[in-house]
PDB file of all heavy atoms in Angstrom:
ATOM      1  N   MET A   1      21.995 -12.723  37.995  1.00  0.00           N
ATOM      2  CA  MET A   1      22.644 -12.687  36.713  1.00  0.00           C
ATOM      3  C   MET A   1      21.923 -13.614  35.717  1.00  0.00           C
ATOM      4  O   MET A   1      21.674 -13.203  34.593  1.00  0.00           O
ATOM      5  CB  MET A   1      24.101 -13.130  36.878  1.00  0.00           C
ATOM      6  CG  MET A   1      24.916 -12.944  35.640  1.00  0.00           C
ATOM      7  SD  MET A   1      25.155 -11.220  35.308  1.00  0.00           S
ATOM      8  CE  MET A   1      26.861 -11.226  34.931  1.00  0.00           C
ATOM      9  N   THR A   2      21.598 -14.796  36.117  1.00  0.00           N
ATOM     10  CA  THR A   2      20.878 -15.746  35.230  1.00  0.00           C
ATOM     11  C   THR A   2      19.516 -15.196  34.854  1.00  0.00           C
ATOM     12  O   THR A   2      19.084 -15.330  33.711  1.00  0.00           O
ATOM     13  CB  THR A   2      20.703 -17.103  35.935  1.00  0.00           C
ATOM     14  OG1 THR A   2      22.010 -17.582  36.294  1.00  0.00           O
ATOM     15  CG2 THR A   2      20.020 -18.090  35.055  1.00  0.00           C
ATOM     16  N   ARG A   3      18.870 -14.516  35.797  1.00  0.00           N
ATOM     17  CA  ARG A   3      17.546 -13.920  35.536  1.00  0.00           C
ATOM     18  C   ARG A   3      17.672 -12.832  34.454  1.00  0.00           C
ATOM     19  O   ARG A   3      16.839 -12.740  33.558  1.00  0.00           O
ATOM     20  CB  ARG A   3      16.961 -13.343  36.804  1.00  0.00           C
ATOM     21  CG  ARG A   3      15.500 -13.023  36.672  1.00  0.00           C
ATOM     22  CD  ARG A   3      14.880 -12.508  37.945  1.00  0.00           C
ATOM     23  NE  ARG A   3      15.441 -13.142  39.141  1.00  0.00           N
ATOM     24  CZ  ARG A   3      15.363 -12.641  40.350  1.00  0.00           C
ATOM     25  NH1 ARG A   3      14.754 -11.502  40.547  1.00  0.00           N
ATOM     26  NH2 ARG A   3      15.878 -13.243  41.374  1.00  0.00           N
ATOM     27  N   ASN A   4      18.736 -12.024  34.540  1.00  0.00           N
ATOM     28  CA  ASN A   4      18.947 -10.960  33.566  1.00  0.00           C
ATOM     29  C   ASN A   4      19.209 -11.555  32.168  1.00  0.00           C
ATOM     30  O   ASN A   4      18.683 -11.034  31.173  1.00  0.00           O
ATOM     31  CB  ASN A   4      20.131 -10.071  33.965  1.00  0.00           C
ATOM     32  CG  ASN A   4      19.802  -9.170  35.145  1.00  0.00           C
ATOM     33  OD1 ASN A   4      18.630  -8.979  35.461  1.00  0.00           O
ATOM     34  ND2 ASN A   4      20.821  -8.679  35.816  1.00  0.00           N
ATOM     35  N   ILE A   5      19.979 -12.622  32.113  1.00  0.00           N
ATOM     36  CA  ILE A   5      20.252 -13.262  30.822  1.00  0.00           C
ATOM     37  C   ILE A   5      18.951 -13.802  30.240  1.00  0.00           C
ATOM     38  O   ILE A   5      18.679 -13.667  29.053  1.00  0.00           O
ATOM     39  CB  ILE A   5      21.322 -14.350  30.979  1.00  0.00           C
ATOM     40  CG1 ILE A   5      22.666 -13.750  31.309  1.00  0.00           C
ATOM     41  CG2 ILE A   5      21.403 -15.205  29.706  1.00  0.00           C
ATOM     42  CD1 ILE A   5      23.717 -14.743  31.709  1.00  0.00           C
ATOM     43  N   GLY A   6      18.122 -14.388  31.094  1.00  0.00           N
ATOM     44  CA  GLY A   6      16.824 -14.904  30.645  1.00  0.00           C
ATOM     45  C   GLY A   6      15.944 -13.774  30.130  1.00  0.00           C
ATOM     46  O   GLY A   6      15.257 -13.926  29.096  1.00  0.00           O
ATOM     47  N   ALA A   7      15.956 -12.635  30.827  1.00  0.00           N
ATOM     48  CA  ALA A   7      15.130 -11.518  30.411  1.00  0.00           C
ATOM     49  C   ALA A   7      15.616 -10.966  29.063  1.00  0.00           C
ATOM     50  O   ALA A   7      14.793 -10.626  28.177  1.00  0.00           O
ATOM     51  CB  ALA A   7      15.147 -10.404  31.455  1.00  0.00           C
ATOM     52  N   VAL A   8      16.933 -10.884  28.920  1.00  0.00           N
ATOM     53  CA  VAL A   8      17.466 -10.408  27.629  1.00  0.00           C
ATOM     54  C   VAL A   8      17.132 -11.381  26.509  1.00  0.00           C
ATOM     55  O   VAL A   8      16.728 -10.976  25.404  1.00  0.00           O
ATOM     56  CB  VAL A   8      19.002 -10.197  27.728  1.00  0.00           C
ATOM     57  CG1 VAL A   8      19.625  -9.993  26.371  1.00  0.00           C
ATOM     58  CG2 VAL A   8      19.346  -9.051  28.662  1.00  0.00           C
ATOM     59  N   SER A   9      17.212 -12.653  26.777  1.00  0.00           N
ATOM     60  CA  SER A   9      16.872 -13.675  25.776  1.00  0.00           C
ATOM     61  C   SER A   9      15.401 -13.567  25.384  1.00  0.00           C
ATOM     62  O   SER A   9      15.058 -13.644  24.203  1.00  0.00           O
ATOM     63  CB  SER A   9      17.199 -15.049  26.328  1.00  0.00           C
ATOM     64  OG  SER A   9      16.831 -16.047  25.413  1.00  0.00           O
ATOM     65  N   THR A  10      14.549 -13.398  26.395  1.00  0.00           N
ATOM     66  CA  THR A  10      13.113 -13.256  26.103  1.00  0.00           C
ATOM     67  C   THR A  10      12.838 -11.997  25.273  1.00  0.00           C
ATOM     68  O   THR A  10      12.089 -12.040  24.316  1.00  0.00           O
ATOM     69  CB  THR A  10      12.337 -13.181  27.423  1.00  0.00           C
ATOM     70  OG1 THR A  10      12.538 -14.423  28.131  1.00  0.00           O
ATOM     71  CG2 THR A  10      10.831 -12.985  27.176  1.00  0.00           C
ATOM     72  N   ALA A  11      13.485 -10.911  25.654  1.00  0.00           N
ATOM     73  CA  ALA A  11      13.284  -9.653  24.928  1.00  0.00           C
ATOM     74  C   ALA A  11      13.783  -9.780  23.486  1.00  0.00           C
ATOM     75  O   ALA A  11      13.123  -9.283  22.550  1.00  0.00           O
ATOM     76  CB  ALA A  11      14.008  -8.510  25.626  1.00  0.00           C
ATOM     77  N   ALA A  12      14.885 -10.475  23.294  1.00  0.00           N
ATOM     78  CA  ALA A  12      15.415 -10.663  21.970  1.00  0.00           C
ATOM     79  C   ALA A  12      14.449 -11.493  21.137  1.00  0.00           C
ATOM     80  O   ALA A  12      14.231 -11.204  19.942  1.00  0.00           O
ATOM     81  CB  ALA A  12      16.758 -11.336  22.000  1.00  0.00           C
ATOM     82  N   GLY A  13      13.866 -12.513  21.708  1.00  0.00           N
ATOM     83  CA  GLY A  13      12.888 -13.351  21.025  1.00  0.00           C
ATOM     84  C   GLY A  13      11.676 -12.530  20.633  1.00  0.00           C
ATOM     85  O   GLY A  13      11.140 -12.659  19.521  1.00  0.00           O
ATOM     86  N   GLU A  14      11.187 -11.689  21.531  1.00  0.00           N
ATOM     87  CA  GLU A  14      10.021 -10.855  21.264  1.00  0.00           C
ATOM     88  C   GLU A  14      10.329  -9.859  20.143  1.00  0.00           C
ATOM     89  O   GLU A  14       9.504  -9.569  19.293  1.00  0.00           O
ATOM     90  CB  GLU A  14       9.561 -10.144  22.522  1.00  0.00           C
ATOM     91  CG  GLU A  14       8.964 -11.075  23.554  1.00  0.00           C
ATOM     92  CD  GLU A  14       8.727 -10.411  24.889  1.00  0.00           C
ATOM     93  OE1 GLU A  14       9.117  -9.234  25.057  1.00  0.00           O
ATOM     94  OE2 GLU A  14       8.161 -11.088  25.754  1.00  0.00           O
ATOM     95  N   THR A  15      11.543  -9.315  20.189  1.00  0.00           N
ATOM     96  CA  THR A  15      11.952  -8.355  19.123  1.00  0.00           C
ATOM     97  C   THR A  15      12.004  -9.049  17.770  1.00  0.00           C
ATOM     98  O   THR A  15      11.544  -8.491  16.759  1.00  0.00           O
ATOM     99  CB  THR A  15      13.331  -7.744  19.467  1.00  0.00           C
ATOM    100  OG1 THR A  15      13.212  -7.066  20.716  1.00  0.00           O
ATOM    101  CG2 THR A  15      13.780  -6.785  18.408  1.00  0.00           C
ATOM    102  N   GLY A  16      12.528 -10.267  17.769  1.00  0.00           N
ATOM    103  CA  GLY A  16      12.554 -11.022  16.506  1.00  0.00           C
ATOM    104  C   GLY A  16      11.166 -11.309  15.993  1.00  0.00           C
ATOM    105  O   GLY A  16      10.927 -11.202  14.775  1.00  0.00           O
ATOM    106  N   GLN A  17      10.246 -11.669  16.884  1.00  0.00           N
ATOM    107  CA  GLN A  17       8.883 -11.919  16.467  1.00  0.00           C
ATOM    108  C   GLN A  17       8.237 -10.641  15.918  1.00  0.00           C
ATOM    109  O   GLN A  17       7.539 -10.665  14.904  1.00  0.00           O
ATOM    110  CB  GLN A  17       8.054 -12.450  17.646  1.00  0.00           C
ATOM    111  CG  GLN A  17       6.571 -12.684  17.340  1.00  0.00           C
ATOM    112  CD  GLN A  17       6.379 -13.795  16.337  1.00  0.00           C
ATOM    113  OE1 GLN A  17       6.999 -14.826  16.407  1.00  0.00           O
ATOM    114  NE2 GLN A  17       5.497 -13.567  15.374  1.00  0.00           N
ATOM    115  N   ALA A  18       8.479  -9.530  16.599  1.00  0.00           N
ATOM    116  CA  ALA A  18       7.907  -8.247  16.134  1.00  0.00           C
ATOM    117  C   ALA A  18       8.471  -7.878  14.770  1.00  0.00           C
ATOM    118  O   ALA A  18       7.734  -7.384  13.899  1.00  0.00           O
ATOM    119  CB  ALA A  18       8.193  -7.138  17.148  1.00  0.00           C
ATOM    120  N   ALA A  19       9.770  -8.130  14.570  1.00  0.00           N
ATOM    121  CA  ALA A  19      10.361  -7.831  13.269  1.00  0.00           C
ATOM    122  C   ALA A  19       9.731  -8.698  12.175  1.00  0.00           C
ATOM    123  O   ALA A  19       9.467  -8.217  11.051  1.00  0.00           O
ATOM    124  CB  ALA A  19      11.873  -8.056  13.333  1.00  0.00           C
ATOM    125  N   GLY A  20       9.489  -9.941  12.492  1.00  0.00           N
ATOM    126  CA  GLY A  20       8.805 -10.816  11.536  1.00  0.00           C
ATOM    127  C   GLY A  20       7.382 -10.344  11.203  1.00  0.00           C
ATOM    128  O   GLY A  20       6.969 -10.367  10.040  1.00  0.00           O
ATOM    129  N   ASP A  21       6.685  -9.884  12.227  1.00  0.00           N
ATOM    130  CA  ASP A  21       5.357  -9.352  12.030  1.00  0.00           C
ATOM    131  C   ASP A  21       5.371  -8.118  11.123  1.00  0.00           C
ATOM    132  O   ASP A  21       4.523  -7.931  10.230  1.00  0.00           O
ATOM    133  CB  ASP A  21       4.691  -9.002  13.356  1.00  0.00           C
ATOM    134  CG  ASP A  21       4.400 -10.226  14.206  1.00  0.00           C
ATOM    135  OD1 ASP A  21       4.422 -11.350  13.687  1.00  0.00           O
ATOM    136  OD2 ASP A  21       4.110 -10.028  15.407  1.00  0.00           O
ATOM    137  N   VAL A  22       6.343  -7.219  11.344  1.00  0.00           N
ATOM    138  CA  VAL A  22       6.477  -6.009  10.538  1.00  0.00           C
ATOM    139  C   VAL A  22       6.792  -6.387   9.089  1.00  0.00           C
ATOM    140  O   VAL A  22       6.231  -5.810   8.160  1.00  0.00           O
ATOM    141  CB  VAL A  22       7.536  -5.066  11.144  1.00  0.00           C
ATOM    142  CG1 VAL A  22       7.896  -3.946  10.155  1.00  0.00           C
ATOM    143  CG2 VAL A  22       7.073  -4.498  12.461  1.00  0.00           C
ATOM    144  N   LEU A  23       7.677  -7.353   8.911  1.00  0.00           N
ATOM    145  CA  LEU A  23       8.029  -7.797   7.564  1.00  0.00           C
ATOM    146  C   LEU A  23       6.813  -8.370   6.845  1.00  0.00           C
ATOM    147  O   LEU A  23       6.588  -8.051   5.664  1.00  0.00           O
ATOM    148  CB  LEU A  23       9.151  -8.833   7.631  1.00  0.00           C
ATOM    149  CG  LEU A  23       9.668  -9.371   6.302  1.00  0.00           C
ATOM    150  CD1 LEU A  23      10.248  -8.229   5.447  1.00  0.00           C
ATOM    151  CD2 LEU A  23      10.705 -10.444   6.532  1.00  0.00           C
ATOM    152  N   GLN A  24       6.035  -9.148   7.536  1.00  0.00           N
ATOM    153  CA  GLN A  24       4.824  -9.738   6.951  1.00  0.00           C
ATOM    154  C   GLN A  24       3.826  -8.609   6.583  1.00  0.00           C
ATOM    155  O   GLN A  24       3.222  -8.614   5.497  1.00  0.00           O
ATOM    156  CB  GLN A  24       4.164 -10.717   7.911  1.00  0.00           C
ATOM    157  CG  GLN A  24       2.978 -11.418   7.349  1.00  0.00           C
ATOM    158  CD  GLN A  24       2.407 -12.462   8.320  1.00  0.00           C
ATOM    159  OE1 GLN A  24       2.818 -12.546   9.469  1.00  0.00           O
ATOM    160  NE2 GLN A  24       1.461 -13.217   7.870  1.00  0.00           N
ATOM    161  N   ALA A  25       3.638  -7.662   7.476  1.00  0.00           N
ATOM    162  CA  ALA A  25       2.714  -6.543   7.200  1.00  0.00           C
ATOM    163  C   ALA A  25       3.210  -5.703   6.037  1.00  0.00           C
ATOM    164  O   ALA A  25       2.404  -5.267   5.182  1.00  0.00           O
ATOM    165  CB  ALA A  25       2.569  -5.668   8.445  1.00  0.00           C
ATOM    166  N   ALA A  26       4.527  -5.486   5.936  1.00  0.00           N
ATOM    167  CA  ALA A  26       5.073  -4.727   4.819  1.00  0.00           C
ATOM    168  C   ALA A  26       4.847  -5.450   3.496  1.00  0.00           C
ATOM    169  O   ALA A  26       4.506  -4.819   2.484  1.00  0.00           O
ATOM    170  CB  ALA A  26       6.554  -4.463   5.038  1.00  0.00           C
ATOM    171  N   GLY A  27       4.986  -6.760   3.507  1.00  0.00           N
ATOM    172  CA  GLY A  27       4.703  -7.528   2.276  1.00  0.00           C
ATOM    173  C   GLY A  27       3.267  -7.420   1.875  1.00  0.00           C
ATOM    174  O   GLY A  27       2.969  -7.263   0.686  1.00  0.00           O
ATOM    175  N   GLU A  28       2.373  -7.522   2.842  1.00  0.00           N
ATOM    176  CA  GLU A  28       0.925  -7.405   2.514  1.00  0.00           C
ATOM    177  C   GLU A  28       0.596  -6.010   2.003  1.00  0.00           C
ATOM    178  O   GLU A  28      -0.160  -5.846   1.067  1.00  0.00           O
ATOM    179  CB  GLU A  28       0.102  -7.746   3.759  1.00  0.00           C
ATOM    180  CG  GLU A  28      -1.389  -7.627   3.558  1.00  0.00           C
ATOM    181  CD  GLU A  28      -1.942  -8.551   2.437  1.00  0.00           C
ATOM    182  OE1 GLU A  28      -1.328  -9.591   2.163  1.00  0.00           O
ATOM    183  OE2 GLU A  28      -3.006  -8.192   1.870  1.00  0.00           O
ATOM    184  N   LEU A  29       1.182  -4.991   2.614  1.00  0.00           N
ATOM    185  CA  LEU A  29       0.974  -3.608   2.168  1.00  0.00           C
ATOM    186  C   LEU A  29       1.462  -3.444   0.733  1.00  0.00           C
ATOM    187  O   LEU A  29       0.796  -2.789  -0.092  1.00  0.00           O
ATOM    188  CB  LEU A  29       1.658  -2.638   3.094  1.00  0.00           C
ATOM    189  CG  LEU A  29       1.513  -1.146   2.792  1.00  0.00           C
ATOM    190  CD1 LEU A  29       0.038  -0.739   2.771  1.00  0.00           C
ATOM    191  CD2 LEU A  29       2.276  -0.321   3.813  1.00  0.00           C
ATOM    192  N   SER A  30       2.584  -4.028   0.424  1.00  0.00           N
ATOM    193  CA  SER A  30       3.119  -3.963  -0.929  1.00  0.00           C
ATOM    194  C   SER A  30       2.163  -4.598  -1.947  1.00  0.00           C
ATOM    195  O   SER A  30       1.901  -4.041  -2.994  1.00  0.00           O
ATOM    196  CB  SER A  30       4.490  -4.646  -0.995  1.00  0.00           C
ATOM    197  OG  SER A  30       4.992  -4.635  -2.285  1.00  0.00           O
ATOM    198  N   ARG A  31       1.639  -5.785  -1.586  1.00  0.00           N
ATOM    199  CA  ARG A  31       0.689  -6.460  -2.445  1.00  0.00           C
ATOM    200  C   ARG A  31      -0.589  -5.628  -2.683  1.00  0.00           C
ATOM    201  O   ARG A  31      -1.087  -5.492  -3.798  1.00  0.00           O
ATOM    202  CB  ARG A  31       0.351  -7.844  -1.927  1.00  0.00           C
ATOM    203  CG  ARG A  31       1.480  -8.850  -2.072  1.00  0.00           C
ATOM    204  CD  ARG A  31       1.053 -10.247  -1.668  1.00  0.00           C
ATOM    205  NE  ARG A  31       0.852 -10.371  -0.231  1.00  0.00           N
ATOM    206  CZ  ARG A  31       1.844 -10.543   0.659  1.00  0.00           C
ATOM    207  NH1 ARG A  31       3.098 -10.587   0.265  1.00  0.00           N
ATOM    208  NH2 ARG A  31       1.558 -10.637   1.932  1.00  0.00           N
ATOM    209  N   GLN A  32      -1.079  -5.056  -1.601  1.00  0.00           N
ATOM    210  CA  GLN A  32      -2.271  -4.218  -1.672  1.00  0.00           C
ATOM    211  C   GLN A  32      -2.030  -2.977  -2.526  1.00  0.00           C
ATOM    212  O   GLN A  32      -2.891  -2.542  -3.307  1.00  0.00           O
ATOM    213  CB  GLN A  32      -2.770  -3.831  -0.304  1.00  0.00           C
ATOM    214  CG  GLN A  32      -3.380  -4.994   0.466  1.00  0.00           C
ATOM    215  CD  GLN A  32      -3.834  -4.572   1.849  1.00  0.00           C
ATOM    216  OE1 GLN A  32      -3.838  -3.415   2.233  1.00  0.00           O
ATOM    217  NE2 GLN A  32      -4.263  -5.570   2.631  1.00  0.00           N
ATOM    218  N   SER A  33      -0.852  -2.402  -2.392  1.00  0.00           N
ATOM    219  CA  SER A  33      -0.469  -1.235  -3.178  1.00  0.00           C
ATOM    220  C   SER A  33      -0.443  -1.568  -4.661  1.00  0.00           C
ATOM    221  O   SER A  33      -0.926  -0.768  -5.497  1.00  0.00           O
ATOM    222  CB  SER A  33       0.878  -0.727  -2.717  1.00  0.00           C
ATOM    223  OG  SER A  33       1.320   0.351  -3.512  1.00  0.00           O
ATOM    224  N   GLU A  34       0.118  -2.721  -5.003  1.00  0.00           N
ATOM    225  CA  GLU A  34       0.130  -3.149  -6.402  1.00  0.00           C
ATOM    226  C   GLU A  34      -1.284  -3.318  -6.947  1.00  0.00           C
ATOM    227  O   GLU A  34      -1.581  -2.911  -8.070  1.00  0.00           O
ATOM    228  CB  GLU A  34       0.937  -4.434  -6.537  1.00  0.00           C
ATOM    229  CG  GLU A  34       2.421  -4.249  -6.356  1.00  0.00           C
ATOM    230  CD  GLU A  34       3.175  -5.549  -6.344  1.00  0.00           C
ATOM    231  OE1 GLU A  34       2.616  -6.592  -6.709  1.00  0.00           O
ATOM    232  OE2 GLU A  34       4.354  -5.513  -5.989  1.00  0.00           O
ATOM    233  N   ARG A  35      -2.138  -3.945  -6.142  1.00  0.00           N
ATOM    234  CA  ARG A  35      -3.541  -4.151  -6.566  1.00  0.00           C
ATOM    235  C   ARG A  35      -4.247  -2.817  -6.746  1.00  0.00           C
ATOM    236  O   ARG A  35      -4.983  -2.609  -7.719  1.00  0.00           O
ATOM    237  CB  ARG A  35      -4.304  -5.015  -5.550  1.00  0.00           C
ATOM    238  CG  ARG A  35      -3.974  -6.495  -5.678  1.00  0.00           C
ATOM    239  CD  ARG A  35      -4.982  -7.346  -4.921  1.00  0.00           C
ATOM    240  NE  ARG A  35      -4.995  -7.084  -3.489  1.00  0.00           N
ATOM    241  CZ  ARG A  35      -4.371  -7.785  -2.561  1.00  0.00           C
ATOM    242  NH1 ARG A  35      -3.659  -8.821  -2.894  1.00  0.00           N
ATOM    243  NH2 ARG A  35      -4.452  -7.465  -1.294  1.00  0.00           N
ATOM    244  N   LEU A  36      -4.022  -1.898  -5.825  1.00  0.00           N
ATOM    245  CA  LEU A  36      -4.633  -0.568  -5.921  1.00  0.00           C
ATOM    246  C   LEU A  36      -4.157   0.152  -7.166  1.00  0.00           C
ATOM    247  O   LEU A  36      -4.951   0.768  -7.882  1.00  0.00           O
ATOM    248  CB  LEU A  36      -4.343   0.252  -4.666  1.00  0.00           C
ATOM    249  CG  LEU A  36      -4.920   1.661  -4.645  1.00  0.00           C
ATOM    250  CD1 LEU A  36      -6.432   1.664  -4.795  1.00  0.00           C
ATOM    251  CD2 LEU A  36      -4.490   2.398  -3.375  1.00  0.00           C
ATOM    252  N   GLY A  37      -2.851   0.069  -7.418  1.00  0.00           N
ATOM    253  CA  GLY A  37      -2.317   0.722  -8.627  1.00  0.00           C
ATOM    254  C   GLY A  37      -2.941   0.160  -9.879  1.00  0.00           C
ATOM    255  O   GLY A  37      -3.288   0.905 -10.817  1.00  0.00           O
ATOM    256  N   ALA A  38      -3.153  -1.168  -9.944  1.00  0.00           N
ATOM    257  CA  ALA A  38      -3.806  -1.755 -11.103  1.00  0.00           C
ATOM    258  C   ALA A  38      -5.246  -1.313 -11.226  1.00  0.00           C
ATOM    259  O   ALA A  38      -5.733  -1.009 -12.333  1.00  0.00           O
ATOM    260  CB  ALA A  38      -3.728  -3.279 -11.003  1.00  0.00           C
ATOM    261  N   GLU A  39      -5.940  -1.234 -10.107  1.00  0.00           N
ATOM    262  CA  GLU A  39      -7.331  -0.778 -10.120  1.00  0.00           C
ATOM    263  C   GLU A  39      -7.427   0.695 -10.590  1.00  0.00           C
ATOM    264  O   GLU A  39      -8.308   1.034 -11.388  1.00  0.00           O
ATOM    265  CB  GLU A  39      -7.989  -0.910  -8.751  1.00  0.00           C
ATOM    266  CG  GLU A  39      -8.225  -2.334  -8.340  1.00  0.00           C
ATOM    267  CD  GLU A  39      -9.266  -3.051  -9.139  1.00  0.00           C
ATOM    268  OE1 GLU A  39     -10.215  -2.386  -9.647  1.00  0.00           O
ATOM    269  OE2 GLU A  39      -9.153  -4.266  -9.331  1.00  0.00           O
ATOM    270  N   VAL A  40      -6.535   1.532 -10.118  1.00  0.00           N
ATOM    271  CA  VAL A  40      -6.532   2.933 -10.543  1.00  0.00           C
ATOM    272  C   VAL A  40      -6.257   3.048 -12.023  1.00  0.00           C
ATOM    273  O   VAL A  40      -6.892   3.815 -12.763  1.00  0.00           O
ATOM    274  CB  VAL A  40      -5.520   3.762  -9.725  1.00  0.00           C
ATOM    275  CG1 VAL A  40      -5.293   5.116 -10.325  1.00  0.00           C
ATOM    276  CG2 VAL A  40      -5.965   3.883  -8.274  1.00  0.00           C
ATOM    277  N   LYS A  41      -5.293   2.239 -12.501  1.00  0.00           N
ATOM    278  CA  LYS A  41      -4.965   2.262 -13.937  1.00  0.00           C
ATOM    279  C   LYS A  41      -6.159   1.847 -14.790  1.00  0.00           C
ATOM    280  O   LYS A  41      -6.469   2.472 -15.771  1.00  0.00           O
ATOM    281  CB  LYS A  41      -3.792   1.310 -14.167  1.00  0.00           C
ATOM    282  CG  LYS A  41      -3.258   1.337 -15.570  1.00  0.00           C
ATOM    283  CD  LYS A  41      -2.036   0.438 -15.702  1.00  0.00           C
ATOM    284  CE  LYS A  41      -1.493   0.488 -17.120  1.00  0.00           C
ATOM    285  NZ  LYS A  41      -0.298  -0.335 -17.261  1.00  0.00           N
ATOM    286  N   THR A  42      -6.873   0.796 -14.326  1.00  0.00           N
ATOM    287  CA  THR A  42      -8.072   0.337 -15.033  1.00  0.00           C
ATOM    288  C   THR A  42      -9.155   1.419 -15.013  1.00  0.00           C
ATOM    289  O   THR A  42      -9.794   1.713 -16.032  1.00  0.00           O
ATOM    290  CB  THR A  42      -8.601  -0.956 -14.404  1.00  0.00           C
ATOM    291  OG1 THR A  42      -7.588  -1.952 -14.493  1.00  0.00           O
ATOM    292  CG2 THR A  42      -9.865  -1.443 -15.079  1.00  0.00           C
ATOM    293  N   PHE A  43      -9.330   2.020 -13.848  1.00  0.00           N
ATOM    294  CA  PHE A  43     -10.332   3.085 -13.706  1.00  0.00           C
ATOM    295  C   PHE A  43     -10.043   4.259 -14.646  1.00  0.00           C
ATOM    296  O   PHE A  43     -10.920   4.741 -15.348  1.00  0.00           O
ATOM    297  CB  PHE A  43     -10.410   3.557 -12.259  1.00  0.00           C
ATOM    298  CG  PHE A  43     -11.293   4.786 -12.066  1.00  0.00           C
ATOM    299  CD1 PHE A  43     -12.646   4.668 -12.057  1.00  0.00           C
ATOM    300  CD2 PHE A  43     -10.712   6.041 -11.878  1.00  0.00           C
ATOM    301  CE1 PHE A  43     -13.472   5.792 -11.886  1.00  0.00           C
ATOM    302  CE2 PHE A  43     -11.494   7.148 -11.722  1.00  0.00           C
ATOM    303  CZ  PHE A  43     -12.879   7.026 -11.719  1.00  0.00           C
ATOM    304  N   LEU A  44      -8.780   4.689 -14.645  1.00  0.00           N
ATOM    305  CA  LEU A  44      -8.404   5.827 -15.494  1.00  0.00           C
ATOM    306  C   LEU A  44      -8.540   5.516 -16.958  1.00  0.00           C
ATOM    307  O   LEU A  44      -8.948   6.371 -17.752  1.00  0.00           O
ATOM    308  CB  LEU A  44      -6.987   6.288 -15.169  1.00  0.00           C
ATOM    309  CG  LEU A  44      -6.825   6.940 -13.759  1.00  0.00           C
ATOM    310  CD1 LEU A  44      -5.356   7.252 -13.551  1.00  0.00           C
ATOM    311  CD2 LEU A  44      -7.682   8.155 -13.618  1.00  0.00           C
ATOM    312  N   ALA A  45      -8.224   4.279 -17.341  1.00  0.00           N
ATOM    313  CA  ALA A  45      -8.413   3.881 -18.730  1.00  0.00           C
ATOM    314  C   ALA A  45      -9.912   3.923 -19.101  1.00  0.00           C
ATOM    315  O   ALA A  45     -10.262   4.364 -20.201  1.00  0.00           O
ATOM    316  CB  ALA A  45      -7.853   2.467 -18.963  1.00  0.00           C
ATOM    317  N   GLY A  46     -10.758   3.519 -18.190  1.00  0.00           N
ATOM    318  CA  GLY A  46     -12.208   3.565 -18.422  1.00  0.00           C
ATOM    319  C   GLY A  46     -12.707   5.007 -18.553  1.00  0.00           C
ATOM    320  O   GLY A  46     -13.544   5.324 -19.428  1.00  0.00           O
ATOM    321  N   VAL A  47     -12.180   5.876 -17.708  1.00  0.00           N
ATOM    322  CA  VAL A  47     -12.570   7.287 -17.777  1.00  0.00           C
ATOM    323  C   VAL A  47     -12.124   7.915 -19.099  1.00  0.00           C
ATOM    324  O   VAL A  47     -12.849   8.650 -19.749  1.00  0.00           O
ATOM    325  CB  VAL A  47     -12.014   8.055 -16.560  1.00  0.00           C
ATOM    326  CG1 VAL A  47     -12.153   9.544 -16.757  1.00  0.00           C
ATOM    327  CG2 VAL A  47     -12.683   7.601 -15.275  1.00  0.00           C
ATOM    328  N   LYS A  48     -10.921   7.564 -19.486  1.00  0.00           N
ATOM    329  CA  LYS A  48     -10.382   8.106 -20.712  1.00  0.00           C
ATOM    330  C   LYS A  48     -11.183   7.655 -21.932  1.00  0.00           C
ATOM    331  O   LYS A  48     -11.347   8.381 -22.862  1.00  0.00           O
ATOM    332  CB  LYS A  48      -8.927   7.632 -20.859  1.00  0.00           C
ATOM    333  CG  LYS A  48      -8.017   8.514 -21.618  1.00  0.00           C
ATOM    334  CD  LYS A  48      -6.588   7.958 -21.577  1.00  0.00           C
ATOM    335  CE  LYS A  48      -5.613   9.073 -21.657  1.00  0.00           C
ATOM    336  NZ  LYS A  48      -4.228   8.617 -21.653  1.00  0.00           N
ATOM    337  N   ALA A  49     -11.612   6.404 -21.887  1.00  0.00           N
ATOM    338  CA  ALA A  49     -12.378   5.835 -23.006  1.00  0.00           C
ATOM    339  C   ALA A  49     -13.785   6.409 -23.104  1.00  0.00           C
ATOM    340  O   ALA A  49     -14.409   6.355 -24.158  1.00  0.00           O
ATOM    341  CB  ALA A  49     -12.439   4.318 -22.886  1.00  0.00           C
ATOM    342  N   ALA A  50     -14.307   6.933 -22.003  1.00  0.00           N
ATOM    343  CA  ALA A  50     -15.700   7.411 -21.967  1.00  0.00           C
ATOM    344  C   ALA A  50     -15.897   8.716 -22.661  1.00  0.00           C
ATOM    345  O   ALA A  50     -15.137   9.467 -23.044  1.00  0.00           O
ATOM    346  CB  ALA A  50     -16.145   7.540 -20.525  1.00  0.00           C
TER     347      ALA A  50
END
């Protein structure tokens, strides 16, 4: 019984860590998306001006 509780606790900790990793990756993806949007906007403005 104690071993099962330990395994569940370990699994919960790993799940929490994975969720944190996903949150961090989502934040980075959001920042990259914003940068890409700005670059596309700049590019299109340059094309329009040409």
